[in-house]
C-alpha positions in Angstrom: 0.0 0.0 0.0 1.5 3.3 -1.1 1.2 6.4 1.1 2.2 10.0 0.7 5.5 9.3 2.5 6.5 6.5 0.0 5.7 8.3 -3.2 8.0 11.0 -4.7 7.2 14.4 -3.1 5.0 16.8 -5.1 3.6 20.2 -4.2 0.0 21.1 -3.5 -0.4 22.7 -6.9 0.9 19.5 -8.5 -1.6 17.5 -6.6 -4.3 19.8 -8.0 -3.1 19.0 -11.5 -3.5 15.3 -10.8 -7.0 15.8 -9.6 -7.8 17.8 -12.8 -6.5 14.9 -14.9 -8.6 12.5 -12.8 -11.7 14.5 -13.7 -10.9 15.3 -17.4 -8.5 12.5 -18.4 -6.4 14.4 -20.9 -5.4 18.1 -20.7 -2.9 20.3 -22.5 -0.6 22.8 -20.8 -2.9 25.7 -21.7 -5.9 23.9 -20.0 -3.9 23.3 -16.9 -2.5 26.8 -16.6 -6.0 28.3 -17.1 -7.7 25.9 -14.6 -5.0 26.7 -12.0 -5.5 30.4 -12.8 -1.7 30.8 -12.9 -0.1 33.5 -15.0 3.5 32.1 -15.2 3.6 29.3 -17.8 7.3 28.7 -17.0 6.2 27.6 -13.5 3.5 25.4 -15.0 6.0 23.8 -17.3 8.4 23.2 -14.4 5.6 21.4 -12.4 4.6 19.3 -15.4 8.2 18.3 -16.2 8.7 17.3 -12.6 5.5 15.3 -12.6 6.5 13.5 -15.8 10.0 12.7 -14.5 8.4 11.2 -11.3 6.0 9.0 -13.2 2.9 10.9 -12.1 2.0 12.0 -15.6 2.6 11.0 -19.2 3.3 13.5 -21.9 2.4 13.5 -25.6 4.3 16.0 -27.7 5.6 15.9 -31.3 8.7 17.7 -32.5 7.7 17.3 -36.1 7.3 20.4 -38.3 3.8 21.9 -37.9 2.9 19.4 -35.1 5.4 21.1 -32.7 3.1 24.1 -32.3 0.4 21.9 -30.7 0.7 22.2 -26.8 1.9 19.1 -25.0 -0.9 16.9 -23.7 -0.8 15.1 -20.3 -2.5 12.1 -18.7 -2.2 10.1 -15.5 0.5 7.5 -14.9 1.0 4.9 -12.2 2.3 7.1 -9.3 -0.7 9.5 -9.9 -3.1 6.6 -9.5 -1.3 5.5 -6.3 -1.6 9.0 -5.0 -5.2 9.5 -5.9 -6.2 6.2 -4.2 -5.4 8.0 -1.0 -7.9 10.8 -1.8 -11.4 10.2 -0.3 -13.1 12.2 -3.1 -11.9 9.7 -5.7 -13.9 6.6 -6.5 -11.9 3.3 -6.4 -14.2 1.8 -9.1 -13.0 4.5 -11.5 -9.3 3.7 -11.4 -9.2 0.6 -13.6 -9.8 2.7 -16.7 -6.9 5.0 -15.9 -4.1 2.3 -16.1 -4.1 2.3 -19.9 -4.2 6.0 -20.6 -1.0 5.9 -22.6 -2.6 3.5 -25.1 -5.6 5.7 -25.8 -6.0 6.7 -29.5 -6.4 10.2 -30.9 -10.2 10.3 -31.2 -10.5 9.6 -27.5 -7.9 12.2 -26.6 -9.6 14.8 -28.8 -12.9 14.1 -27.1 -11.3 14.6 -23.7 -9.7 17.9 -24.8 -13.1 19.0 -26.2 -14.8 18.3 -22.8 -12.0 20.3 -21.1 -12.7 23.2 -23.5 -16.4 23.0 -22.5 -15.4 23.0 -18.8 -13.3 26.1 -19.2 -16.1 28.0 -21.0 -18.5 26.9 -18.3 -16.2 28.3 -15.6 -15.9 31.7 -17.3 -19.5 32.2 -18.0 -21.6 30.5 -15.3 -22.4 31.4 -11.7 -22.8 29.4 -8.6 -26.3 28.2 -9.6 -24.7 25.9 -12.2 -22.7 22.7 -11.5 -20.5 20.8 -14.0 -20.0 17.1 -13.6 -17.9 14.6 -15.6 -18.0 10.8 -15.5 -15.4 10.7 -12.7 -17.8 12.7 -10.5 -20.6 10.2 -10.5 -21.0 7.9 -7.5 -20.7 4.2 -8.5 -24.2 3.7 -7.0 -25.8 6.7 -8.7 -28.6 6.1 -11.2 -26.8 8.3 -13.7 -24.3 5.6 -14.2 -26.9 3.7 -16.2 -26.4 6.0 -19.1 -23.0 7.6 -18.0 -23.1 10.9 -20.0 -19.8 12.6 -20.6 -21.1 15.8 -19.1 -24.0 16.8 -16.8 -24.6 20.5 -16.1 -27.1 21.0 -13.3 -28.9 24.4 -13.1 -31.0 25.5 -10.1 -31.8 24.1 -6.7 -34.4 21.8 -5.2 -37.7 21.9 -7.2 -36.1 24.3 -9.8 -33.5 21.9 -11.0 -32.8 21.4 -14.8 -30.4 18.9 -16.2 -28.3 19.4 -19.3 -26.6 16.2 -20.5 -24.0 15.9 -23.2 -22.9 12.8 -25.0 -19.8 13.4 -27.1 -19.3 10.8 -29.8 -15.8 10.0 -31.1 -14.6 10.2 -34.7 -14.8 6.7 -36.2 -17.5 5.3 -33.9 -20.0 3.3 -36.0 -23.6 4.6 -36.5 -25.1 1.5 -34.7 -23.1 2.5 -31.6 -24.5 6.0 -31.6 -28.1 4.9 -32.2 -27.8 2.3 -29.5 -26.6 4.9 -27.1 -29.4 7.3 -28.0 -31.9 4.5 -27.4 -30.4 3.9 -23.9 -31.0 7.5 -23.0 -34.6 7.4 -24.2 -35.3 4.2 -22.3 -33.8 5.6 -19.2 -35.9 8.8 -19.2 -39.0 6.9 -20.2 -39.1 5.4 -16.7 -41.7 7.3 -14.6 -39.4 7.9 -11.7 -36.7 9.3 -14.0 -38.8 11.8 -15.9 -36.9 15.0 -15.1 -36.6 18.4 -16.7 -33.7 17.3 -18.9 -32.2 18.5 -22.1 -30.0 16.1 -24.2 -27.3 17.2 -26.6 -25.5 14.6 -28.8 -22.2 16.0 -30.1 -21.4 14.1 -33.3 -18.5 14.1 -35.8 -19.1 16.4 -38.8 -19.6 13.4 -41.1 -22.4 11.7 -39.2 -24.4 14.5 -37.5 -27.0 14.8 -40.3 -27.9 11.1 -40.3 -28.1 11.1 -36.5 -30.3 14.2 -36.5 -32.7 12.5 -39.0 -32.7 9.4 -36.8 -33.7 11.4 -33.7 -36.4 13.3 -35.7 -37.9 9.9 -36.7 -37.9 8.8 -33.0 -39.6 12.1 -31.9 -42.3 11.7 -34.5 -43.2 8.3 -33.0 -43.3 9.6 -29.4 -43.7 13.2 -28.4 -42.9 12.4 -24.7 -39.2 12.2 -25.4 -37.0 14.8 -23.7 -35.7 17.8 -25.7 -32.8 16.6 -27.9 -30.3 18.5 -30.0 -27.7 17.1 -32.4 -24.7 19.3 -33.1 -21.0 19.1 -33.9 -17.9 20.4 -32.1 -17.4 22.9 -34.9 -20.9 24.2 -34.6 -20.5 24.6 -30.8 -17.4 26.7 -31.4 -19.1 28.8 -34.0 -22.0 29.3 -31.5 -19.6 30.4 -28.8 -20.6 27.4 -26.5 -16.9 26.5 -26.3 -13.8 28.5 -26.9 
């Protein structure tokens, strides 16, 4: 059993970085600097270099021409998982998926970076009446795990609550997978005890969003009780100012 005393020493700010990666999986240096609200990028780079050398984080960076302008991207490694297991706010059931972060492919990484962009936009524009949750925030026994949306934004309190759920599809995922996921959402909210004031947004790759929009329209024509649903793309959300 690892403890704080047997792991390489890291600072409080470096611990914050690990918790951000626990919540969002992959982040670039700009995300981390912004989320820490820190002006000195040299200090951020020093912390990240130290975390990487101590096997807390992995780093993805290309020195190839044109690719070397893309900020380095970071993910959790073994010592980070050992450290986070000592944190009471982290769920043990969530750790299994973190052991193979270095094998994740580009579509998954891009999805995580997009979710981080959404989180940053959320923090700059919303007040305390809104709450932003990612999959790592859901209790293992929570009913939301049945559908496991990538993002839940909760607005309001008590009887005034509204739920905004986002499912972010990856590039290359087959159409049958997307349709099956949509059906799971609809079956979930069709249950009487789960009929909530909810708004669903399905974020699709550019190539597939039209066919998915048509599929949802056909579903809505057969049952008007479905919750409000929107199909969009990452590009459209950027144009609309929903993310930076």
